[in-house]
C-alpha positions, 0 to 999 in steps of 0.5 A: 385453388387452381393448378396455377396458385400456390400456398406461400412456402412457409404455410406449405412446409407447416402442412408437410410437416403436420401431415406427411412422416418425416422421413427424410430431409427436403433441400429448402425447393418446391418444385411445381413443374419441369420440362427438358433439364430444367425444375421450376419451382412455385415463383417460376424460377428456373433450376438446371437439374443435375440429378434427375430425380436421382439418376431417374429422369434420363430423357429429362422432364416431361418428355414429349414421347413419355407423356403421349405413350402415358395418355395413350395407354391410359385411355388403353388398360391402366392394370389388371394384375398378373392374373392375365397376359398384356404385351407390353410387359412382355414385350418389355421383358423381350427388349431388356433380354436383348439389350443385357444377355440371356434371361427370363425377366420379374417386372415390379416396381422399385429398385428394392423390390427388385433387391428383394427378389434378387435376395430370394433368388439366391435364398432359393437357389442356396437351398436347391444347389448348396445344401442350403447355403443362404448367406450374402457377401455384399460391402460396406457402403453400398445402398440396395433401398430402404425394405428390411433385407435390402437395408440389411444387405446395404453396408450402412448401419445408419440405415438399419439400426433401429430395426435390428433384430435384422434378418440374418445371412449378410456379409459385409466387406469392403468395396474393391477388395476381392481379398475380402471376398475370398477371406468369408466366402465358405459352404454357407455362401449363396452369392455375391451382391454388389454395386459396379458403382457405389451410388449412394455411397458417393459415385466410387467405380469398381476398380480395374479388374474388381468386378473379373475377379469377383466373377472369376471366384463366383465361377469357381466356388459356384455361387451366384453373382448379383449386380444392382444396376439400379443407379448404374444401369441403362446408359448411366455410366455410358454403356448400356449396363455397368458390367458391360466395361468389365466384360462379364454377365452376372447371373442377376441383375436388377434395375429400375429407376432409369427404366420408366424414365420416372415413372416407377418400374424395375425389373430382375433379370436371372441368368438360366442358372438362377431362373429358380422361381416358381409359381407361388414363390414370388409376386407382384400385384402391380409390377408389370403393369401396363402403364409402366412397361409401356412407358419404359418401352417408349424410354428404351425407344427413345435412348436407342433412336437418339443415340444417348448411352454414347452421348453420356460417355461424351458428355461424361468427359466434360462433365468430369472436366467441369468437376475437375475445375471446380478444385476441390477433391477427389473428381471421380466417376464414371459416364454421366454418374460424377462426384467429388468431395470437400475437405470441410463437412460442408457439402450440405451447405454448397447444395443449399448455395447451388439452388441460390444459384439455379443449379441442383445437386446431392450431397450424400454426406457431410463431405461429397457431392453427386450429380446423375444428370439426364442422359439429354445433357448438352455441351451448354448446359454442362457450361452453364452448370460449370459457371453456377456450381463455380458461383455457389463455392464463392458464397 
């Protein structure tokens, strides 16, 4: 079978169910190609993509600069392990620090791995500096990944209930409730671990003053502030990093998704105070490989050259207007990270109606619809999206 030939969809679904672990529920769509703002199915139908691979494809699909870098670096060096120095890794770490705050960087492969690294940093820091403190305060409704410690840190029991007993040392409080954080802080507390915007939890931004208050409390109690910017980082909210809206700096920050523009890579930045990992404490066979790092450098270069962070802020305001025009509940978000609620549990049905109309969105639960489009989205794209989103409502 050639690259242009595809099995009938029903036959393909049978194969998928037979050979692939059923860990997720697919939308009724098989995509075979992407270009810019669009995905295409096996029949050649075009879909306006408002999900960007779940906030990953910030430059859209198959950006020419990313493709060129993949081809060039693949001919030079794909992988060598961390036994040897490689230039792309060092150059990427340097660029991230320049964009963020004085720190050092650990490079790995996914958001969950980055958050596991942050958890290990907090545990070691607590042992060294807080008489063995190990507890981490995080938020209900948060999502930090699917590995065992990361899913425990996340505040959604549905994702963790089958994997008990869970690792100890995680305390959950309501998001945007500084008083709750203060109430559970004790001598065992090593860190507060938050998303600046709940992503998987339905796109709920930090309330004005919340992150500033948490930063001040962490300073007063001499505990670490860890911010999971896996989804919010690198332009998504209209700033390079979401915490910059609050004018604060975390002690540890995790990044992934947008960093590779579609290629798997993640990073952890730790300020000198939190830079406690030493040789033997942690590692990653594939982390920081030359191919991933070269692609990430290209993504950052294109974002800067095309002013996509500023563009995301501008287009985010237009997308908010489009979401509000749908007339549903609680249109909300920041930058190109938007959501709304249905009064009735019809979000998943609406998601499928949107596919029929040629636009891709995501139902994060029965009532909530999320949109995290590529940062290259244009005003014309948003107008098309608005028309299709409204048409899906009518069906």
